[in-house]
BAPAKOL-661670 format. One record per residue: residue in three letters; z, x, y of N, C-alpha, C in turn. Coordinates in steps of 0.02 Angstrom, whole numbers, plus 50000, padded with zeros to 5 digits. Each point is the difference from the previous one (the first is absolute). Layout:
REM BAPAKOL-661670
   zanu     n_z     n_x     n_y    ca_z    ca_x    ca_y     c_z     c_x     c_y
    ALA       Z       X       Y       Z       X       Y       Z       X       Y
...
***
This chain:
REM BAPAKOL-661670
   zanu     n_z     n_x     n_y    ca_z    ca_x    ca_y     c_z     c_x     c_y
    MET   51344   50287   50169   49934   49990   50022   49961   49955   49992
    SER   49965   49973   50038   49944   49937   49990   49947   50021   49969
    ILE   49970   49936   49967   49939   50029   49954   49955   50025   50053
    GLN   49997   49990   50058   49943   50030   50038   50018   50060   50015
    ASP   50053   50015   50004   50012   50085   50012   49984   50023   49936
    LYS   50020   49987   49943   49977   50033   49935   49927   50011   49999
    LEU   49972   49943   50005   49916   49993   50006   49973   50067   50047
    TYR   50032   50002   50064   49984   50044   50037   49995   50082   49977
    LEU   50047   50000   49951   50007   50082   49966   49945   50011   49954
    ASP   49963   49946   49964   49959   49998   49963   49921   50045   50037
    ARG   49955   50033   49961   49942   50022   50015   49956   49981   49983
    PHE   49953   49984   50020   49933   49961   49973   49945   50056   50006
    ASN   49955   50000   49942   49937   50032   49995   49947   49940   49990
    ALA   49971   49988   50036   49956   49933   49994   49931   50022   49989
    ASP   49981   49959   49966   49927   50014   49971   49952   49969   50048
    LYS   49938   50024   49984   49946   49947   50056   49990   49946   49964
    GLN   50008   49975   49939   49977   49946   49959   50078   49946   49979
    SER   49997   49942   50027   50049   49970   49980   50027   49987   49921
    HIS   50066   50009   49976   50012   49977   49938   50033   49918   50003
    LEU   49997   49974   50050   50022   49937   50000   49948   49943   50013
    PHE   49996   49942   49974   49932   49971   50017   50010   49929   49993
    ILE   49982   49960   50048   50009   49924   50015   49931   49986   49955
    ILE   50016   49969   49951   49950   49975   49953   49948   49946   50019
    ASP   50037   49937   50041   49958   49954   50018   50033   49973   50068
    PRO   49972   50014   50064   50030   49995   50063   50008   49922   50001
    ASP   49962   49970   49982   49993   49930   50006   50065   49966   49968
    VAL   50030   50025   49960   50067   49989   49962   50045   49992   50067
    CYS   50005   50057   50024   50064   50016   50045   49988   49949   50069
    LEU   49941   49985   50013   49982   49963   50047   50022   49923   49988
    THR   49973   49982   49951   50017   49934   49968   50033   49959   49962
    LYS   50033   50057   49942   50065   49979   49963   50049   50027   50020
    CYS   50002   50044   50032   50064   50026   50027   50021   50011   50067
    PRO   50028   49945   50041   49991   49989   50060   50078   50056   50013
    GLU   50055   49993   49956   50045   50048   50012   50000   50087   50000
    GLN   49946   50017   49972   49975   50074   49999   50065   50037   49975
    TYR   50003   49981   49939   50065   50019   49970   50005   50075   49998
    CYS   49934   50049   49983   49998   50068   50012   50024   50029   50060
    THR   49991   49971   50059   50018   50020   50074   50084   50001   49998
    LYS   50035   49952   49947   50074   50005   49988   50032   50047   49962
    PHE   49968   50004   49933   50042   50037   49937   49986   50071   50004
    CYS   49949   50023   50037   49981   50080   49992   50060   50038   50046
    PRO   50044   50032   49978   50037   50031   50031   49971   50069   50043
    ALA   49933   50019   49999   49969   50042   50050   49988   49972   50044
    HIS   49974   49924   49998   49957   49964   50057   49934   50030   49995
    VAL   49977   50006   49933   49924   50012   50001   49948   49959   50022
    TYR   50016   49929   49982   49975   49931   49996   50003   49976   50071
    GLU   49961   49976   50055   49995   49986   50051   49952   49934   50019
    TRP   50015   49940   50027   49958   49955   50001   49969   50009   50066
    ASP   49926   50004   50004   49979   49989   50064   49976   49942   50010
    PRO   50028   49976   50056   49986   49921   50007   49929   49983   50053
    GLU   49986   50060   50022   49920   50009   50032   49945   49980   49966
    ALA   50009   50044   49937   49953   50026   49948   50009   49956   49931
    GLN   50059   49966   50000   50018   49944   49950   50013   50029   49937
    LYS   50007   50047   49982   50015   50049   49940   50056   50055   50006
    ILE   50016   50012   49929   50058   50044   50000   49971   50074   50010
    LEU   50038   50045   50049   49975   50059   50002   50028   50063   49964
    VAL   49991   50048   49954   50040   50041   49958   49999   50057   50040
    GLY   50054   50027   50004   50028   50079   50024   50008   50040   49940
    TYR   49970   49996   49955   50029   50040   49936   50024   50070   50016
    GLU   49978   50032   50061   50031   50068   50017   50060   49999   49982
    GLY   50042   49947   50006   50065   50015   50011   50031   49955   49936
    CYS   49976   50005   49941   50023   49958   49948   50042   50044   49954
    VAL   50055   49982   49995   50055   50040   49960   49995   49990   49914
    GLU   49952   49976   49989   49971   49991   49937   50060   49958   49957
    CYS   50032   49970   50010   50049   49957   49979   49990   49936   49947
    GLY   49926   49980   50013   49974   49956   49946   50015   49929   50008
    THR   50036   49991   50052   50030   49928   50032   49932   49952   49995
    CYS   49966   50020   50026   49932   49966   50037   49970   49974   49930
    ARG   49988   50051   49955   49976   49974   49916   50025   49937   49974
    ILE   50077   49992   50014   50031   49938   49978   50005   49947   50048
    GLY   50016   50025   50049   50021   49939   50067   49939   49951   50014
    CYS   49952   50018   50005   49956   49954   50022   49978   49944   49941
    PRO   50022   49941   50018   50003   49933   49958   49932   49980   49987
    PHE   49946   50037   50025   49924   49972   49972   49972   50070   49982
    ARG   50030   50057   49968   49985   50060   49970   49941   50017   50046
    ASN   49994   49996   50057   49930   50022   50056   50025   50056   50016
    ILE   50024   50050   49968   50007   50073   50032   50000   50047   49938
    LYS   49952   50044   50008   49987   50049   49935   50035   50073   50033
    TRP   50032   50018   49957   50048   50073   50008   49967   50043   49956
    LEU   49973   50064   50019   49993   50052   49961   50041   50050   50029
    ASN   50019   50052   49949   50026   50073   50019   49960   50018   50036
    PRO   50021   50033   50059   49966   50045   50038   49955   50065   49960
    ARG   49967   50019   50039   49961   50056   49948   50040   50065   50011
    GLY   50005   50044   49956   50044   50048   49996   49998   50048   50065
    GLY   50057   50013   50012   50018   50053   50059   50017   49952   50077
    TYR   49979   49941   49986   50015   49949   50048   50052   49943   49994
    GLY   50013   49985   50054   50059   49938   49992   50072   50028   50044
    VAL   50044   49964   49990   50072   50018   50020   50022   50049   49956
    GLN   50049   50041   50056   50042   50067   49982   50058   49981   50011
    TYR   50060   49989   49966   50059   49967   50016   50031   50080   50018
    ARG   50055   49982   50035   50045   50062   50027   50072   49963   50004
    GLN   50029   50022   49966   50094   49992   50006   49985   49929   49982
    GLY   49977   49976   49951   49994   49925   49984   50043   49964   50020
***
């Protein structure tokens, strides 16, 4: 079973407010041309928007693994636990 197939089994109770934040969007634009977060997140939560020249955060699909907390070489991602009752609900992990 592929990672994508396993992720499909998970269910999400998305909050109206994000628990993931890009601290300084200019860091992504000027210091990180590789946009590392778009590569290391297993749920593909981070996406580079070339038109807007910024990282888009699809927090609703976050699997709460915490990779982004340690993966950004510029420490430009703030990761908080989702509020109680919100976030990922694993099924048959």
